All heavy atoms as an XYZ file, in Angstrom:
897
protein
N      -4.141    -51.883    -33.780
C      -5.268    -52.419    -33.178
C      -4.961    -53.082    -31.793
O      -4.619    -52.405    -30.826
N      -5.103    -54.359    -31.752
C      -4.955    -55.088    -30.479
C      -3.539    -55.059    -29.943
O      -3.365    -54.913    -28.753
C      -5.369    -56.558    -30.688
C      -6.800    -56.705    -31.052
C      -7.152    -57.324    -32.290
C      -7.859    -56.255    -30.213
C      -8.467    -57.449    -32.698
C      -9.172    -56.438    -30.609
C      -9.486    -57.023    -31.812
O     -10.817    -57.164    -32.151
N      -2.577    -55.167    -30.829
C      -1.200    -55.148    -30.366
C      -0.864    -53.765    -29.783
O      -0.212    -53.656    -28.739
C      -0.213    -55.525    -31.481
C      -0.416    -56.966    -31.912
C       1.224    -55.293    -31.118
C       0.316    -57.425    -33.114
N      -1.314    -52.730    -30.442
C      -1.068    -51.377    -29.943
C      -1.722    -51.158    -28.566
O      -1.135    -50.603    -27.694
C      -1.571    -50.357    -30.931
C      -1.136    -48.972    -30.708
C      -1.482    -48.043    -31.844
C      -0.875    -46.684    -31.702
N      -1.198    -45.827    -32.817
N      -2.964    -51.658    -28.434
C      -3.658    -51.553    -27.108
C      -2.865    -52.286    -26.031
O      -2.640    -51.779    -24.933
C      -5.035    -52.172    -27.205
C      -5.765    -52.252    -25.887
C      -6.398    -51.150    -25.334
C      -5.704    -53.447    -25.150
C      -7.011    -51.255    -24.072
C      -6.299    -53.529    -23.886
C      -6.973    -52.425    -23.372
N      -2.453    -53.510    -26.326
C      -1.713    -54.293    -25.306
C      -0.394    -53.674    -24.998
O      -0.007    -53.664    -23.806
C      -1.505    -55.714    -25.882
S      -2.995    -56.690    -25.929
N       0.318    -53.135    -25.959
C       1.595    -52.452    -25.713
C       1.411    -51.186    -24.866
O       2.070    -50.939    -23.894
C       2.333    -52.172    -26.994
C       3.656    -51.527    -26.804
C       4.767    -52.174    -26.335
C       3.800    -50.106    -27.027
C       5.967    -51.587    -26.115
C       5.012    -49.504    -26.768
C       6.075    -50.218    -26.342
O       7.280    -49.607    -26.103
N       0.438    -50.358    -25.250
C       0.221    -49.091    -24.606
C      -0.297    -49.243    -23.193
O      -0.153    -48.371    -22.347
C      -0.680    -48.128    -25.413
O      -1.974    -48.717    -25.559
N      -0.935    -50.415    -22.898
C      -1.417    -50.680    -21.538
C      -0.503    -51.556    -20.764
O      -0.855    -52.009    -19.663
C      -2.818    -51.294    -21.638
C      -3.871    -50.265    -21.942
O      -4.247    -49.482    -21.095
N      -4.282    -50.253    -23.234
N       0.695    -51.828    -21.249
C       1.748    -52.545    -20.533
C       1.465    -54.031    -20.414
O       2.125    -54.719    -19.646
N       0.583    -54.595    -21.168
C       0.303    -56.012    -21.140
C       1.399    -56.786    -21.788
O       1.843    -57.831    -21.270
C      -1.077    -56.342    -21.837
C      -2.193    -55.609    -21.026
C      -1.312    -57.821    -21.877
C      -3.527    -55.645    -21.795
N       1.878    -56.278    -22.920
C       3.075    -56.877    -23.569
C       4.193    -55.841    -23.690
O       3.899    -54.621    -23.786
C       2.706    -57.407    -25.009
C       2.112    -56.295    -25.853
C       1.803    -58.638    -24.904
C       1.890    -56.648    -27.306
N       5.380    -56.264    -23.548
C       6.498    -55.330    -23.601
C       7.575    -55.739    -24.606
O       8.546    -55.041    -24.749
C       7.149    -55.200    -22.188
O       7.554    -56.499    -21.817
C       6.187    -54.633    -21.177
N       7.400    -56.868    -25.295
C       8.387    -57.295    -26.238
C       9.446    -58.139    -25.522
O       9.328    -58.515    -24.319
N      10.547    -58.345    -26.252
C      11.587    -59.247    -25.744
C      12.738    -58.521    -25.007
O      13.749    -59.142    -24.745
C      12.146    -60.084    -26.856
C      12.911    -59.260    -27.940
O      12.974    -58.004    -27.812
O      13.400    -59.899    -28.879
N      12.580    -57.222    -24.756
C      13.654    -56.463    -24.107
C      14.680    -55.947    -25.064
O      15.569    -55.174    -24.693
N      14.550    -56.286    -26.347
C      15.495    -55.834    -27.395
C      14.772    -55.002    -28.413
O      15.282    -54.761    -29.519
C      16.168    -56.991    -28.057
C      16.970    -57.879    -27.084
C      17.509    -59.108    -27.787
C      18.187    -60.047    -26.746
N      18.535    -61.314    -27.347
N      13.501    -54.596    -28.107
C      12.753    -53.797    -29.041
C      11.984    -54.595    -30.061
O      11.451    -54.082    -31.031
N      11.921    -55.919    -29.868
C      11.182    -56.780    -30.824
C       9.922    -57.342    -30.198
O       9.919    -57.675    -29.000
C      12.050    -57.932    -31.203
C      13.368    -57.511    -31.893
O      13.337    -56.692    -32.794
N      14.473    -58.007    -31.397
N       8.841    -57.479    -31.014
C       7.602    -58.034    -30.512
C       7.612    -59.539    -30.725
O       7.077    -60.270    -29.869
C       6.427    -57.400    -31.241
C       5.086    -58.021    -30.917
C       4.628    -58.031    -29.566
C       4.292    -58.602    -31.887
C       3.424    -58.616    -29.264
C       3.097    -59.151    -31.549
C       2.651    -59.171    -30.230
N       8.146    -60.037    -31.790
C       8.282    -61.511    -32.035
C       6.862    -62.176    -31.991
O       6.642    -63.103    -31.175
C       9.198    -62.182    -31.053
C      10.604    -61.718    -31.202
O      11.058    -61.431    -32.352
N      11.304    -61.555    -30.113
N       5.935    -61.850    -32.885
C       4.605    -62.358    -32.832
C       4.495    -63.898    -33.054
O       3.529    -64.496    -32.686
C       3.856    -61.648    -33.884
C       4.887    -61.191    -34.854
C       6.085    -60.933    -34.022
N       5.485    -64.516    -33.648
C       5.423    -65.949    -33.928
C       6.205    -66.817    -32.954
O       6.223    -68.022    -33.057
C       5.896    -66.225    -35.361
C       5.041    -65.475    -36.394
C       5.535    -64.349    -37.034
C       3.730    -65.852    -36.611
C       4.726    -63.647    -37.926
C       2.923    -65.141    -37.505
C       3.421    -64.075    -38.162
O       2.627    -63.365    -39.031
N       6.854    -66.187    -31.969
C       7.541    -66.953    -30.980
C       6.563    -67.539    -29.959
O       5.495    -67.009    -29.733
C       8.546    -66.108    -30.247
C       9.811    -65.831    -31.048
O       9.876    -66.221    -32.190
N      10.794    -65.222    -30.437
N       7.001    -68.567    -29.292
C       6.205    -69.114    -28.173
C       6.468    -68.306    -26.930
O       7.448    -67.554    -26.859
C       6.571    -70.579    -27.897
O       7.970    -70.694    -27.527
C       6.260    -71.461    -29.085
N       5.622    -68.411    -25.957
C       5.856    -67.767    -24.645
C       5.843    -68.808    -23.561
O       5.328    -69.895    -23.696
C       4.868    -66.636    -24.330
C       3.406    -67.172    -24.250
C       4.917    -65.530    -25.365
C       2.444    -66.153    -23.712
N       6.472    -68.458    -22.428
C       6.517    -69.356    -21.303
C       5.258    -69.205    -20.428
O       4.510    -68.189    -20.521
C       7.755    -69.117    -20.424
O       7.646    -67.806    -19.885
C       9.006    -69.289    -21.260
N       5.027    -70.151    -19.567
C       3.890    -70.088    -18.668
C       4.047    -68.932    -17.676
O       3.073    -68.266    -17.360
C       3.800    -71.420    -17.903
C       3.307    -72.556    -18.817
C       3.261    -73.945    -18.109
N       2.724    -73.957    -16.816
C       1.405    -73.981    -16.558
N       0.517    -73.957    -17.523
N       0.965    -74.003    -15.308
N       5.259    -68.613    -17.281
C       5.394    -67.508    -16.332
C       5.192    -66.184    -17.071
O       4.609    -65.245    -16.489
C       6.805    -67.502    -15.671
C       7.957    -67.259    -16.545
C       9.255    -67.389    -15.770
O       9.295    -67.648    -14.559
N      10.397    -67.241    -16.454
N       5.523    -66.080    -18.370
C       5.181    -64.873    -19.104
C       3.700    -64.752    -19.296
O       3.119    -63.659    -19.302
C       5.895    -64.885    -20.435
C       7.395    -64.619    -20.361
O       7.825    -64.178    -19.275
O       8.132    -64.945    -21.317
N       3.051    -65.878    -19.548
C       1.568    -65.860    -19.692
C       0.884    -65.401    -18.428
O      -0.012    -64.526    -18.485
C       1.069    -67.262    -20.084
N       1.321    -65.889    -17.245
C       0.765    -65.440    -16.018
C       0.905    -63.939    -15.828
O      -0.020    -63.227    -15.400
C       1.378    -66.196    -14.855
N       2.117    -63.457    -16.166
C       2.379    -62.006    -16.089
C       1.464    -61.192    -17.004
O       0.854    -60.200    -16.554
C       3.871    -61.759    -16.428
O       4.674    -62.517    -15.530
C       4.171    -60.273    -16.292
N       1.258    -61.649    -18.202
C       0.399    -60.924    -19.182
C      -1.083    -61.027    -18.729
O      -1.772    -60.055    -18.900
C       0.571    -61.469    -20.591
C       1.920    -61.037    -21.166
S       2.047    -61.453    -22.924
C       2.317    -63.183    -22.840
N      -1.472    -62.129    -18.201
C      -2.822    -62.260    -17.713
C      -3.120    -61.242    -16.578
O      -4.184    -60.607    -16.556
C      -3.155    -63.673    -17.271
C      -3.237    -64.693    -18.406
C      -3.228    -66.152    -17.822
C      -4.514    -64.491    -19.224
N      -2.182    -61.144    -15.654
C      -2.388    -60.210    -14.545
C      -2.400    -58.765    -15.048
O      -3.251    -57.978    -14.660
C      -1.294    -60.362    -13.519
C      -1.397    -59.485    -12.297
C      -2.786    -59.664    -11.546
C      -0.247    -59.721    -11.325
N      -1.500    -58.469    -15.983
C      -1.502    -57.100    -16.560
C      -2.791    -56.830    -17.365
O      -3.325    -55.728    -17.307
C      -0.271    -56.966    -17.512
C       1.053    -56.921    -16.788
C       2.150    -56.931    -17.833
N       3.494    -56.959    -17.236
C       4.569    -57.233    -17.879
N       4.507    -57.454    -19.163
N       5.742    -57.204    -17.255
N      -3.278    -57.828    -18.060
C      -4.553    -57.698    -18.825
C      -5.708    -57.418    -17.881
O      -6.534    -56.512    -18.137
C      -4.826    -58.912    -19.658
N      -5.785    -58.130    -16.759
C      -6.860    -57.935    -15.807
C      -6.776    -56.496    -15.291
O      -7.846    -55.823    -15.141
C      -6.720    -58.884    -14.626
N      -5.626    -56.020    -14.988
C      -5.478    -54.640    -14.506
C      -5.880    -53.646    -15.595
O      -6.545    -52.646    -15.240
C      -3.981    -54.392    -14.113
O      -3.575    -55.363    -13.193
C      -3.787    -52.997    -13.538
N      -5.497    -53.867    -16.819
C      -5.821    -52.932    -17.870
C      -7.318    -52.933    -18.190
O      -7.916    -51.898    -18.518
C      -5.035    -53.275    -19.165
N      -7.954    -54.082    -18.140
C      -9.359    -54.269    -18.515
C     -10.280    -53.659    -17.390
O     -11.183    -52.913    -17.673
C      -9.721    -55.715    -18.789
C      -9.003    -56.170    -20.049
C     -11.211    -55.900    -18.926
C      -9.047    -57.697    -20.233
N     -10.074    -54.099    -16.180
C     -10.990    -53.730    -15.089
C     -10.262    -53.777    -13.779
O     -10.417    -54.736    -13.003
C     -12.191    -54.642    -15.121
C     -13.303    -54.204    -14.264
C     -14.493    -53.832    -15.123
C     -15.674    -53.536    -14.258
N     -16.085    -52.177    -14.349
N      -9.484    -52.789    -13.439
C      -8.716    -52.781    -12.204
C      -9.619    -52.886    -11.003
O      -9.237    -53.559    -10.033
C      -7.869    -51.575    -12.204
N     -10.774    -52.248    -11.066
C     -11.658    -52.320     -9.886
C     -12.220    -53.697     -9.613
O     -12.575    -54.027     -8.467
C     -12.760    -51.296     -9.947
C     -13.688    -51.497    -11.135
O     -13.291    -52.097    -12.122
O     -14.876    -51.034    -11.053
N     -12.257    -54.531    -10.600
C     -12.738    -55.944    -10.386
C     -11.737    -56.693     -9.545
O     -12.087    -57.698     -8.923
C     -12.913    -56.633    -11.717
N     -10.507    -56.245     -9.476
C      -9.447    -56.949     -8.805
C      -9.443    -56.653     -7.308
O      -8.810    -57.334     -6.535
C      -8.092    -56.591     -9.376
C      -7.923    -56.997    -10.806
S      -6.435    -56.382    -11.590
C      -5.216    -57.047    -10.524
N     -10.221    -55.671     -6.875
C     -10.188    -55.281     -5.476
C     -10.616    -56.429     -4.563
O     -10.093    -56.590     -3.461
C     -11.168    -54.077     -5.220
C     -10.616    -52.802     -5.851
C     -11.576    -51.662     -5.707
O     -12.559    -51.796     -4.969
O     -11.356    -50.630     -6.355
N     -11.566    -57.251     -4.960
C     -12.023    -58.363     -4.123
C     -11.098    -59.576     -4.165
O     -11.331    -60.548     -3.493
N     -10.070    -59.539     -4.987
C      -9.204    -60.680     -5.137
C      -8.243    -60.862     -3.963
O      -7.711    -61.966     -3.759
C      -8.391    -60.582     -6.456
C      -9.222    -60.759     -7.652
C     -10.558    -61.039     -7.744
C      -8.761    -60.690     -9.003
N     -10.957    -61.088     -9.045
C      -9.844    -60.852     -9.871
C      -7.517    -60.442     -9.577
C      -9.750    -60.848    -11.248
C      -7.387    -60.450    -10.948
C      -8.531    -60.628    -11.784
N      -7.968    -59.836     -3.200
C      -7.007    -59.889     -2.134
C      -7.276    -61.029     -1.107
O      -6.399    -61.762     -0.753
N      -8.544    -61.167     -0.726
C      -8.958    -62.177      0.219
C      -8.764    -63.575     -0.365
O      -8.303    -64.499      0.282
C     -10.350    -61.987      0.689
C     -10.535    -60.733      1.506
O      -9.525    -60.220      2.098
O     -11.657    -60.230      1.607
N      -9.122    -63.744     -1.669
C      -8.988    -65.016     -2.306
C      -7.510    -65.411     -2.370
O      -7.156    -66.588     -2.136
C      -9.556    -64.985     -3.705
C     -11.072    -64.907     -3.841
C     -11.436    -64.920     -5.295
C     -12.953    -64.703     -5.487
N     -13.345    -64.682     -6.910
N      -6.666    -64.460     -2.735
C      -5.247    -64.757     -2.877
C      -4.647    -65.087     -1.549
O      -3.850    -66.064     -1.477
C      -4.558    -63.555     -3.589
C      -5.087    -63.385     -4.987
C      -3.067    -63.726     -3.580
C      -4.793    -62.062     -5.645
N      -4.944    -64.312     -0.524
C      -4.411    -64.577      0.771
C      -4.815    -65.920      1.306
O      -4.064    -66.679      1.926
C      -4.795    -63.472      1.778
N      -6.089    -66.271      1.097
C      -6.638    -67.576      1.592
C      -6.044    -68.745      0.878
O      -5.984    -69.856      1.446
C      -8.139    -67.565      1.528
N      -5.691    -68.567     -0.379
C      -5.239    -69.722     -1.193
C      -3.888    -70.246     -0.731
O      -3.693    -71.462     -0.795
C      -5.131    -69.241     -2.666
N      -2.947    -69.392     -0.320
C      -1.648    -69.811      0.149
C      -1.041    -70.815     -0.873
O      -0.683    -71.928     -0.467
C      -1.748    -70.453      1.559
C      -0.363    -70.587      2.160
O       0.563    -69.885      1.796
N      -0.247    -71.452      3.134
N      -0.857    -70.378     -2.066
C      -0.330    -71.218     -3.129
C       1.159    -71.366     -3.026
O       1.903    -70.393     -2.853
C      -0.705    -70.609     -4.531
C      -0.037    -71.439     -5.641
C      -2.181    -70.505     -4.704
N       1.647    -72.585     -3.105
C       3.101    -72.843     -3.118
C       3.368    -73.989     -4.090
O       2.763    -75.067     -3.942
C       3.626    -73.132     -1.732
N       4.242    -73.762     -5.003
C       4.682    -74.805     -5.927
C       6.089    -75.252     -5.589
O       6.915    -74.462     -5.181
C       4.636    -74.291     -7.371
C       3.272    -74.022     -7.898
C       2.779    -72.735     -7.984
C       2.475    -75.081     -8.353
C       1.513    -72.492     -8.473
C       1.186    -74.848     -8.833
C       0.700    -73.550     -8.921
N       6.375    -76.528     -5.817
C       7.702    -77.060     -5.464
C       8.810    -76.449     -6.349
O       9.956    -76.420     -5.959
C       7.692    -78.593     -5.647
C       6.865    -79.308     -4.580
O       6.540    -78.677     -3.518
O       6.549    -80.498     -4.803
N       8.424    -75.965     -7.509
C       9.445    -75.358     -8.425
C       9.449    -73.802     -8.313
O       9.927    -73.105     -9.236
C       9.259    -75.822     -9.867
C       7.914    -75.534    -10.425
O       6.966    -75.091     -9.671
O       7.708    -75.758    -11.691
N       8.940    -73.256     -7.195
C       8.887    -71.834     -6.981
C      10.243    -71.138     -7.125
O      10.313    -69.952     -7.529
N      11.291    -71.801     -6.799
C      12.633    -71.218     -6.906
C      13.012    -70.917     -8.358
O      13.862    -70.105     -8.621
C      13.734    -72.101     -6.311
N      12.379    -71.525     -9.316
C      12.614    -71.331    -10.720
C      11.832    -70.170    -11.305
O      12.034    -69.813    -12.468
C      12.318    -72.595    -11.533
N      10.910    -69.557    -10.542
C      10.159    -68.463    -11.053
C      11.022    -67.230    -11.204
O      11.814    -66.889    -10.343
C       9.021    -68.065    -10.077
C       7.936    -69.134     -9.814
C       7.011    -68.902     -8.843
C       7.973    -70.333    -10.497
C       6.041    -69.822     -8.575
C       6.984    -71.310    -10.232
C       6.026    -71.040     -9.267
N      10.882    -66.548    -12.307
C      11.562    -65.246    -12.539
C      11.020    -64.262    -11.538
O       9.815    -64.306    -11.246
C      11.360    -64.798    -13.969
N      11.824    -63.380    -11.040
C      11.373    -62.394    -10.014
C      10.166    -61.613    -10.539
O       9.245    -61.295     -9.741
C      12.581    -61.479     -9.797
C      13.749    -62.395    -10.105
C      13.288    -63.293    -11.245
N      10.148    -61.199    -11.773
C       9.045    -60.408    -12.303
C       7.749    -61.177    -12.397
O       6.686    -60.571    -12.483
C       9.400    -59.868    -13.733
C       9.485    -60.934    -14.795
C       8.371    -61.376    -15.459
C      10.689    -61.510    -15.129
C       8.417    -62.358    -16.418
C      10.762    -62.477    -16.095
C       9.647    -62.866    -16.752
O       9.703    -63.899    -17.676
N       7.791    -62.509    -12.362
C       6.600    -63.324    -12.566
C       5.977    -63.909    -11.309
O       4.892    -64.428    -11.312
C       6.952    -64.486    -13.513
N       6.715    -63.827    -10.189
C       6.241    -64.449     -8.938
C       4.841    -64.029     -8.530
O       3.988    -64.859     -8.262
C       7.257    -64.203     -7.814
C       8.536    -64.972     -7.958
C       9.506    -64.695     -6.815
C      10.777    -65.458     -7.076
N      11.755    -65.265     -6.007
N       4.604    -62.776     -8.473
C       3.292    -62.267     -8.018
C       2.216    -62.713     -8.952
O       1.135    -63.104     -8.584
C       3.290    -60.730     -7.910
C       1.958    -60.186     -7.568
C       1.871    -58.678     -7.593
O       2.837    -57.999     -8.002
O       0.791    -58.153     -7.216
N       2.483    -62.644    -10.225
C       1.493    -63.008    -11.260
C       1.167    -64.502    -11.221
O       0.030    -64.906    -11.259
C       1.999    -62.675    -12.692
N       2.182    -65.325    -11.033
C       1.946    -66.785    -10.922
C       1.073    -67.081     -9.660
O       0.120    -67.821     -9.721
C       3.305    -67.567    -10.851
C       3.963    -67.461    -12.217
C       3.077    -68.985    -10.473
C       5.428    -67.952    -12.194
N       1.453    -66.484     -8.540
C       0.707    -66.713     -7.317
C      -0.713    -66.217     -7.428
O      -1.667    -66.902     -7.043
C       1.374    -65.946     -6.128
C       2.731    -66.448     -5.788
C       2.714    -67.876     -5.180
O       1.825    -68.194     -4.448
N       3.667    -68.676     -5.567
N      -0.932    -65.077     -8.065
C      -2.255    -64.534     -8.272
C      -3.082    -65.401     -9.157
O      -4.210    -65.776     -8.895
C      -2.209    -63.109     -8.808
O      -1.483    -62.291     -7.913
C      -3.591    -62.520     -9.011
N      -2.512    -65.788    -10.327
C      -3.309    -66.575    -11.277
C      -3.609    -67.980    -10.733
O      -4.637    -68.533    -10.974
C      -2.531    -66.664    -12.622
C      -2.466    -65.338    -13.378
S      -4.069    -64.634    -13.812
C      -4.170    -63.267    -12.679
N      -2.695    -68.527     -9.960
C      -2.940    -69.811     -9.339
C      -3.973    -69.722     -8.252
O      -4.871    -70.566     -8.117
C      -1.616    -70.427     -8.793
N      -3.896    -68.706     -7.432
C      -4.856    -68.544     -6.329
C      -6.266    -68.298     -6.825
O      -7.200    -68.723     -6.179
C      -4.396    -67.313     -5.472
N      -6.392    -67.667     -8.019
C      -7.721    -67.451     -8.591
C      -8.168    -68.612     -9.476
O      -9.252    -68.526    -10.100
C      -7.660    -66.151     -9.422
C      -7.404    -64.904     -8.614
C      -7.222    -63.721     -9.579
C      -8.509    -64.617     -7.612
N      -7.387    -69.713     -9.542
C      -7.679    -70.813    -10.399
C      -7.783    -70.416    -11.885
O      -8.469    -71.069    -12.651
C      -8.973    -71.538     -9.993
C      -8.841    -72.282     -8.663
O      -7.730    -72.821     -8.433
O      -9.779    -72.284     -7.875
N      -7.058    -69.408    -12.272
C      -6.921    -69.044    -13.692
C      -5.935    -69.934    -14.338
O      -6.109    -70.496    -15.423
C      -6.590    -67.564    -13.834
C      -6.287    -67.244    -15.296
C      -7.727    -66.682    -13.293
N      -4.759    -70.107    -13.711
C      -3.704    -71.050    -14.177
C      -3.429    -72.021    -12.995
O      -3.391    -71.597    -11.857
C      -2.459    -70.314    -14.501
C      -2.481    -69.527    -15.772
S      -0.874    -68.779    -16.194
C      -0.115    -70.166    -17.038
N      -3.247    -73.243    -13.384
C      -2.954    -74.245    -12.356
C      -1.594    -74.846    -12.635
O      -0.975    -74.564    -13.662
C      -4.008    -75.349    -12.379
C      -5.376    -74.754    -12.023
O      -5.539    -74.104    -11.020
N      -6.398    -75.031    -12.845
N      -1.175    -75.743    -11.790
C       0.095    -76.449    -12.029
C      -0.072    -77.481    -13.126
O      -1.141    -77.736    -13.666
N       1.049    -78.124    -13.409
C       1.077    -79.181    -14.500
C       1.106    -80.578    -13.862
O       1.297    -81.509    -14.641
C       2.222    -78.951    -15.439
C       2.103    -77.610    -16.183
C       3.573    -78.964    -14.679
N       0.952    -80.705    -12.577
C       1.018    -81.996    -11.917
C       2.222    -82.045    -10.989
O       3.196    -81.248    -11.120
N       2.188    -82.898     -9.974
C       3.258    -83.098     -9.026
C       3.646    -81.779     -8.333
O       4.837    -81.555     -8.025
C       4.449    -83.764     -9.654
C       4.193    -85.124    -10.155
O       3.433    -85.874     -9.515
N       4.711    -85.482    -11.276
N       2.694    -80.929     -8.081
C       2.891    -79.625     -7.456
C       3.908    -78.768     -8.194
O       4.694    -78.067     -7.538
C       3.214    -79.785     -5.980
C       2.901    -78.500     -5.211
O       1.891    -77.839     -5.481
N       3.709    -78.136     -4.275
N       3.977    -78.854     -9.490
C       4.875    -78.107    -10.343
C       4.091    -77.104    -11.181
O       3.037    -77.457    -11.697
C       5.685    -78.994    -11.305
C       6.484    -80.122    -10.609
C       7.719    -79.608     -9.951
O       8.474    -78.864    -10.574
N       7.883    -79.941     -8.725
N       4.586    -75.862    -11.249
C       3.976    -74.886    -12.162
C       4.630    -74.934    -13.575
O       3.950    -74.644    -14.549
C       4.100    -73.473    -11.557
C       3.374    -72.438    -12.403
C       2.039    -72.296    -12.360
C       4.091    -71.635    -13.311
C       1.365    -71.364    -13.147
C       3.460    -70.697    -14.084
C       2.063    -70.587    -14.029
N       5.880    -75.313    -13.638
C       6.638    -75.352    -14.887
C       6.691    -73.929    -15.532
O       6.207    -73.718    -16.643
C       6.055    -76.383    -15.852
N       7.350    -72.978    -14.829
C       7.338    -71.625    -15.315
C       7.974    -71.407    -16.714
O       7.585    -70.483    -17.393
C       8.091    -70.865    -14.240
C       8.985    -71.938    -13.674
C       8.157    -73.130    -13.657
N       8.898    -72.222    -17.048
C       9.639    -72.033    -18.362
C       9.086    -72.916    -19.463
O       9.545    -72.866    -20.563
C      11.110    -72.253    -18.125
C      11.687    -71.155    -17.212
C      13.097    -71.357    -16.907
C      13.532    -70.219    -15.981
N      14.564    -70.581    -15.059
N       8.047    -73.734    -19.146
C       7.440    -74.534    -20.171
C       6.619    -73.679    -21.137
O       6.224    -72.574    -20.758
C       6.517    -75.612    -19.549
N       6.410    -74.117    -22.319
C       5.670    -73.417    -23.308
C       4.213    -73.361    -22.928
O       3.605    -74.316    -22.489
C       5.763    -74.083    -24.689
O       7.153    -74.111    -25.047
C       5.002    -73.346    -25.752
N       3.698    -72.154    -23.056
C       2.186    -71.899    -22.836
C       1.508    -72.213    -24.100
O       1.726    -71.609    -25.154
C       2.090    -70.395    -22.541
C       0.716    -69.850    -22.206
C      -0.060    -70.317    -21.169
C       0.180    -68.786    -22.979
C      -1.273    -69.742    -20.826
C      -1.025    -68.229    -22.653
C      -1.779    -68.689    -21.610
O      -3.011    -68.121    -21.318
N       0.666    -73.310    -24.075
C       0.042    -73.776    -25.286
C      -1.181    -72.957    -25.701
O      -1.750    -72.265    -24.887
C      -0.343    -75.241    -25.116
O      -1.413    -75.336    -24.154
C       0.828    -76.121    -24.677
N      -1.554    -73.139    -26.893
C      -2.783    -72.493    -27.400
C      -3.986    -72.948    -26.584
O      -4.817    -72.129    -26.278
C      -2.971    -72.843    -28.911
C      -4.033    -72.043    -29.573
C      -4.082    -72.359    -31.018
N      -2.885    -71.825    -31.629
C      -2.519    -72.026    -32.892
N      -3.292    -72.757    -33.705
N      -1.383    -71.547    -33.369
N      -4.052    -74.188    -26.312
C      -5.194    -74.710    -25.474
C      -5.186    -74.078    -24.139
O      -6.276    -73.734    -23.605
C      -5.093    -76.229    -25.371
C      -5.314    -76.955    -26.671
C      -4.091    -77.080    -27.543
O      -3.002    -76.548    -27.186
N      -4.192    -77.721    -28.682
N      -4.055    -73.969    -23.519
C      -3.994    -73.294    -22.204
C      -4.389    -71.879    -22.265
O      -5.074    -71.359    -21.352
C      -2.558    -73.409    -21.628
C      -2.132    -74.801    -21.214
C      -0.656    -74.887    -20.905
O       0.180    -74.073    -21.309
N      -0.298    -75.936    -20.169
N      -4.052    -71.204    -23.348
C      -4.442    -69.774    -23.503
C      -5.955    -69.644    -23.571
O      -6.538    -68.714    -22.972
C      -3.774    -69.128    -24.692
O      -4.302    -69.622    -25.914
N      -6.637    -70.483    -24.269
C      -8.124    -70.424    -24.333
C      -8.744    -70.573    -22.987
O      -9.634    -69.821    -22.578
C      -8.648    -71.487    -25.289
C      -8.250    -71.377    -26.720
C      -8.014    -72.525    -27.465
C      -8.111    -70.167    -27.356
C      -7.600    -72.414    -28.798
C      -7.712    -70.032    -28.658
C      -7.463    -71.172    -29.398
N      -8.282    -71.610    -22.266
C      -8.867    -71.930    -20.959
C      -8.550    -70.787    -19.933
O      -9.429    -70.393    -19.206
C      -8.332    -73.266    -20.420
C      -8.758    -73.508    -18.998
C      -8.835    -74.390    -21.316
N      -7.327    -70.319    -19.917
C      -6.968    -69.345    -18.951
C      -7.602    -67.955    -19.196
O      -8.013    -67.299    -18.246
C      -5.422    -69.164    -18.788
O      -4.870    -68.872    -20.054
C      -4.799    -70.456    -18.252
N      -7.690    -67.575    -20.414
C      -8.372    -66.294    -20.722
C      -9.842    -66.360    -20.350
O     -10.420    -65.435    -19.755
C      -8.215    -65.871    -22.216
C      -9.099    -64.727    -22.580
C      -6.736    -65.485    -22.451
N     -10.487    -67.524    -20.603
C     -11.874    -67.708    -20.228
C     -11.995    -67.650    -18.683
O     -12.903    -66.920    -18.173
C     -12.372    -69.094    -20.716
C     -13.740    -69.477    -20.216
C     -14.846    -68.833    -20.712
C     -13.884    -70.466    -19.226
C     -16.133    -69.168    -20.258
C     -15.153    -70.780    -18.779
C     -16.272    -70.142    -19.274
O     -17.492    -70.484    -18.791
N     -11.150    -68.315    -17.938
C     -11.214    -68.334    -16.491
C     -10.957    -66.909    -15.932
O     -11.574    -66.467    -14.986
C     -10.172    -69.266    -15.917
C     -10.514    -70.742    -16.093
C      -9.367    -71.576    -15.557
N      -9.579    -72.967    -15.766
C      -8.620    -73.875    -15.696
N      -7.356    -73.516    -15.384
N      -8.832    -75.145    -15.897
N     -10.001    -66.176    -16.570
C      -9.717    -64.809    -16.132
C     -10.950    -63.911    -16.332
O     -11.299    -63.151    -15.451
C      -8.509    -64.236    -16.888
C      -8.126    -62.804    -16.498
C      -7.765    -62.725    -15.000
C      -7.024    -62.304    -17.382
N     -11.595    -64.061    -17.479
C     -12.800    -63.242    -17.755
C     -13.902    -63.563    -16.708
O     -14.606    -62.653    -16.260
C     -13.309    -63.418    -19.156
C     -12.332    -62.887    -20.204
S     -11.764    -61.198    -19.909
C     -13.252    -60.258    -19.960
N     -14.042    -64.789    -16.311
C     -14.976    -65.157    -15.265
C     -14.672    -64.478    -13.940
O     -15.570    -63.945    -13.261
C     -15.112    -66.658    -15.103
C     -15.733    -67.461    -16.239
C     -15.633    -68.950    -15.892
C     -17.136    -67.026    -16.496
N     -13.423    -64.406    -13.638
C     -12.961    -63.769    -12.409
C     -13.232    -62.249    -12.448
O     -13.658    -61.632    -11.473
C     -11.498    -63.979    -12.109
C     -11.126    -65.363    -11.657
C     -11.669    -65.698    -10.278
O     -11.998    -64.827     -9.498
N     -11.822    -66.977    -10.028
N     -13.011    -61.654    -13.606
C     -13.220    -60.183    -13.782
C     -14.681    -59.902    -13.690
O     -15.098    -58.959    -12.963
C     -12.650    -59.708    -15.099
C     -11.091    -59.755    -15.038
C     -13.168    -58.324    -15.441
C     -10.404    -59.493    -16.353
N     -15.538    -60.711    -14.308
C     -16.972    -60.518    -14.237
C     -17.466    -60.668    -12.801
O     -18.282    -59.876    -12.310
C     -17.712    -61.471    -15.201
C     -17.405    -61.094    -16.640
C     -19.238    -61.510    -14.927
C     -17.804    -62.107    -17.669
N     -17.002    -61.729    -12.128
C     -17.377    -61.981    -10.739
C     -16.970    -60.864     -9.832
O     -17.683    -60.445     -8.982
C     -16.723    -63.310    -10.278
C     -17.185    -63.644     -8.854
O     -18.384    -63.621     -8.555
O     -16.315    -64.024     -8.027
N     -15.766    -60.349    -10.052
C     -15.242    -59.239     -9.242
C     -15.947    -57.929     -9.480
O     -15.901    -56.992     -8.652
N     -16.587    -57.800    -10.625
C     -17.285    -56.525    -10.991
C     -18.703    -56.459    -10.386
O     -19.319    -55.437    -10.430
C     -17.347    -56.339    -12.504
N     -19.182    -57.581     -9.866
C     -20.580    -57.614     -9.351
C     -20.633    -56.942     -7.981
O     -19.718    -56.912     -7.227
C     -21.041    -59.014     -9.273
C     -21.220    -59.626    -10.656
C     -21.665    -61.072    -10.626
O     -21.725    -61.662     -9.532
O     -21.916    -61.591    -11.679
């Protein structure tokens, strides 16, 4: 079902060792990466209008050097679109745990962006 859809659309890729680990926690940078991949899989054409928003936002976090290379674009995009924000003191906290509450809020915000981009 859902896991197969997410895997076949590149939203989730596992832990690099062939494991899905459904009960493990994920980091904030992994969440940003999955949110960007989900937006692409769900409605890529809705993302066309995001370029101007992202460029205008000029997002920079003080802990940007701690971002994994694979997550930098996703973090910048999700922050620029106000889908994910920092945790205070201009920190994104890329390796902090992505909480269940954060997942509810960010998925909701992402869906609003997709709907807005589709109009």
